[in-house]
N, C-alpha and C positions, 0 to 999 in steps of 0.2 A: 405506619409511616413516621419517620422521625425527621427532625430538622437537619439541614445540611451542616456538617462540621466544618466551619470556616474560621480562619484566623481573624482576630480583631483588626480594625483599621489602625494605622499609625497615628500617634498623637501629634497635634500641632498643625499638620498639613503644610509645614514650611516648604516641602518639596513642590507644592503646587505652583509656586511662583516662577519656577524655571522648568517648564515642560520641554521635552525634546520634540522636534518636528521631523517626521519621517516623510521624505519626498523622493526616495530612490529605491531601487529594487534591493540593494544590499541592506539598507535600513529596514525595509519591510521584512526580509527574511529573518533578520535578528529579532524583530518584534514578534514574528509568528512563533519563534521558539520561546520567547518570554511569555506569550499568551498561553501556549500549551503547558508550560511549567507552572503557571499560576493557579492557585486554588480558586480564585475568583477574579473577575475583571469588571470594572464599571464601564458602561458604554453609553455614548450619545452620538448623534449625527447631526449635521446641518445639510440641508438639501433645498433645491429649488424645484417646485412642482407646478408653477403657474403656466408654463408654455410647452410642456412636454407630455408625451403619452404616459410615462411613468416618472416618478420623482428622479431627479438627477442629483446624484450624491456629490457633495462638495467637500465635506470634511468629516472625518471620523475622530472622535475623542475617546481615549481610553484612560482609565486610572487604575493603578495597582496599589498595593499597600505601601509601596515605597517610591511612587513616582507617577507622573502623568505624561501622556504622549498624545501629540496631535498628528494625524495622518492626512496628508494633502491628497485628497481623492482626485484632484485634477491632474496632478503630476503623475499619479499612479492609477492608471485607468483600469487595471485589472486587480481588484482586491479579493479575488476568490481565495488565494492562500490565507489571507487574514480571516475571512469568514469561516473557512474550514477550520482554522485554529480555534476560533471562538466556539465551535461546536464541541470542543474537547475540554471546555472549562465551564464554570458557572458564570453567567452574565447577569449583572445587576444594572438596572436602568429605571428610568421614570417615564411612564407612558410609552412603553417599548413598542407597541404595535406598529406605529408608523416607521420606526427605525428598522424593525425586522422585516416589514413588508418590502422594503427596498432590497434587502438581501434575498428575499424569496423571489422577487420579480427578476432580479438581475442574475442571480447565481443559483437559484433553486435550492438554497440552503438556509436554514435558521438554526441557532443554538437550541438544543433540546432542554438544557437546564438553565432556566431564567428566573429571576426574582424582580418583580416590578414594584417599586416603592409606592407608586400611586395606588395600585391595587391593595397593597398591604395597608396603607394608610386608611383606605376606605373601611377596612375591617376594624379599625381602631377609632372610628367616629369622626374622621376628618372630612368625610364627604367623598363623592365619587370622582370629582374633577379637581382636587387640590393641585395647585401648581407646585413645581419643584421649589421655587423661591419661597412660597409660603411654608412648605414642609421643612425646608432647611432652616428657616427662621424659627419655626416652632420647636424643632428637634435639636438643632445645633446652636441656636442663638446667633446665627450668622445672616446678615443681610446681603443678598446677591445684587450686584449692579446689573440691571437688565437693559442697559443702554443700547445694546447691539441686536435687539430682538429682530429688527427688520434690516439687518446688515446685508450687504451684497457679498455673499460668500464665494462668488466667483472671482473677486478681486484678489490680486497678489501684488506685493507681499502682504501678510496679515499685519494690521496695526497692533500697537500695544493693547488698546482697548479690546480689539477683537480676540486677541490671545487670552486676555483676562476673562472675557466672557466664555470662551470655549472651555477654559479650564474650570471655571466656576460651575459650569453645567454638568461636569462629570466628577470632580474631585470630592464632592461631599456625599456622593451616593453610597460609598462603603460605610462611612460613619453613620449615615441615616439607617442603613441596613442593620448595623450593630445596635443602634438604639431601638429600632422597631422590633427586632427579633425577640428579646426577652418579654416585651409587652404582649406580643402575639402568643408566646408560649404560656404566659401567665393567664391569659384569657382562654387558652385552649383553642386558638384559632390559626396556629401556624399551618396545620394540615389543610385547613380550608384555603388559605392563601396558596399553599403549594399546589392544590388542585387547580385553582384559577390560573396560576402562572404557567402550569404545565400546558394549558391550551395555547398559550403564546408560543410555545416551542413546537407546535404541530404545524408542519408545512401546509397541510390541507386548509388551514384557516385562511391562508393568503391567496389561495387559488380561486379565481372567479368561476362560478358555475355558469358556463356559457349557455347552458340549456334554459336558464331562467333570467338571463341578463335583460331580456326585453321587458320583463315585468317592472323594471325601474323607470320605464318611460311613463311620464304623466299621461293619464287617460287610458292606460292599458286595461284597467279594471272594467271599463265600459265597452270594450271592443268585442266583436264577434270572434269566434274561433278562426274563421278565415282571415280576418284582419290581424289576429295575433300571429298566424302563420307567416303572413307577409311582414309584419313588424319584426318577427324573429330573424328573418332573412336580412332585413335592412340593418338591424342592429349588428349582426355578424359582419356584414359588409363594412359598416362604419368602423367597427373595432379593428378590422384587418387593415383598413386604409390608415387609421390613426396610428396603429402600431408601426406600420411600414414607414410612415412619414415622421414618426416620433412627435406627434401633436396630440393635444387634448382632444377627446372625441367631439367635444362641443365645437371645436374649430373646424371639424370636417362637416358635420351636420348637426345643428342644434336639435334638442329633444322635440321641440314643437314641429319642426320640419319632418323629422322621422315619423312622428305620429300622423301628421297630415298626409304623408305619402302612403302610409298603411291604410288610411281611411279613403283616399281618393283612388288608389290602385291604378296609377298611370300605366297605360299600355303603349303609348307612343310619346315622342318628345313634346308634341304640342300640348299634351295633358299637364305638363309641368306648370303651365300658365295658371292653373287653378290655385296654386300656392303662392301667396304674396311674398313670403320670405325665402322662396327658392330662387336665388339670384343667378345671374348669367355665369358666374364663376363655377358654381356648383353644377350647373347644367353642362358646361363644357368639360369639366374634369370628371364628373361622376354620372352624368346622364345615362350613358349606355349601361354602366354597371348597375345602376338603380333599376332600370327597366328589366334587366336580367334577374335581379333579386326579387322584384315584384312577380315576375313570371314564375320563378321557382315557388314562391308562396302560393300562387294561384294553382299551380300544378299538383300541390299536395293532396293526397286522398283524405277522406274524412277521418280515417284511422290515424293518419300522420299529423293531423292538426293538433296544436297545443290545447290542453284543457283550459277552460276559462278559470281565472283565479277565484278562489272562494271569497264571496263578498262578506262584508262585515256582518256580525251577528244581528239577528232580528232584535227589535226592542226588548223583548222579554229576556233574551239571552244576553243582550248588552247590559241589562240591569244585573244579571247574575255575575257577569264579568266585573262590574263595579263593586258588587258585594264581596266577591273573592279578593279584589284589590284592597278592600278595607281590612280584610283579615290579614293579608300580607303586610299592610302598613302597621297593624298592631303587633304582629310578630317582629317586624323590623324595629319598631320602637322599643320593645322589650329587650331585643338583642343589641340595641344601640348600633344598628346598621342602616344604611340607606335602603329604602324599600325597593328602589330600582335595581339594587344589587341582587336581590333574592330571586325574583321570578319575572321573566319578561311577560309583557301583556299577551304576546302571541300564545304562550303556554296556557294562560287563563282562558283565552278565546277557544283554544282546542278543547279544554275541559267542558266549556259551555256548549260547544258544537257537537262533540262526540258522545258525551254522557257515558263515560266508562262504567260498566256495571259492577266491577269488583276492584279490590285494592290493587291487585297486580296490574290490571290494565290501566287503572287510574295513575299509577306511578309511571307506567310506560308512556302514557299520553303527556304527562308533565315533562318527561325527558330532561330531568335535571341531574346535576352532579350530586354525588353522595352527600356532601355537606349540606347542600340546599334541601335535599329530600329529608335529611335528618331534622331540619328546622321546620319545614312547612308541611310535609306530607300528612302527618297525624292530625294537626288542627284543621287543615283544609278538608280532609276526609270526614272528620267528625262533624263539621258544619254541613257538608253536603249530604250527609246521612241523617241530619236532623238531631244529632246527639249533642250539639253545642250551638249556642246562639250568640249573636253580637248584642252587647248592651252598652248604653252610654251612661257613664257614671261621672258625677262631679259637675254636671252642667249648672246646677242651682248655685254652686259655690264659686262659679267662674273658672273652674279648672276641668273642663270636660275631657274625658278619655274614653276611647272605644275599647271594650273588653270582650274577649271571647270566653264565655262561661259555659259549663256543662248544663245541658237541659235536663231537668228532673225526669226520670224514666216514665212517670205517669203522663207527662205531656208530650212524649215523643210519639210520632206517627208510625 
């Protein structure tokens, strides 16, 4: 796998001061042609997500090697042609997941070729959550004015400060890409970044697994299978109502009310009185539908009931997970990467719970991308097999380090 062959960004960024604003269909059609013809396009969005079921897109900002464009997403309510055009080029952005989720939710499309500068920076020692402002200052020596972070993006027309902010958030992305790329290639990590970013371009990443959405409700781990069956029906009902009314799910039924309904299993309207937070408005609007959902959960056969979630590892296994985490931390330190980037704790918990007997099943249980396996599989397997041990060195001199070292053959079990 090789790096994308992309042209360098323009020098000076003088064009950034006079972006064009697209607010009609003719302008959008011209922009789509420009996007499709471009080798790469920088992308950012502004949206409001506080009072709606899914984020409401307000502005889309694009930057090319020769100019910047602001798209008024309120004036142009159907941006599907633009999203479709973006699927035909390479999209560069920072913390792209939230931006792409909007496209996935609204249009069922996401660009497949993406480069996330936040992900790339994490492979170069900047940490997992570096902001665009900090990265631009470090890489480009430019300080961004972030005065409009909490701006009301539904207001029109845009103020001069808003336009400056919108442009700043997108116009430096291509120069940042050009600066990070040779450093990634020098360290031999561009392919790793390419693998990580490829996941952002997978539409399945943004689709909620409705079969397991109920597990996000606090208290689900303690419920019986019957209660989980009822909880699942209630969560599906809540989601459907929230989607239909374009409201956050918590505005329809808070999590604690959903959990309480699953536990009390109301069979008639009077049973709602058991729940202090179930108010009259909820009863009037959703009472009948809730009773039907509870009845559906009660009617499920034993075979149809959800399985209870696997509980946290027992103390001995929890200790093993912690030990494996120490190995991961040492590998991350040597690779100059954040440890949280390498292996999720859930993967270590699976290793401790399932105890895979051979290398093939061990790697299957880890379920990691190739670059991660290349870094962690061998040392983890050696330690689990007793062929390597963790040692602390340098404590007496005030510079302690954890080292994974080979165990002498005579001491191996």
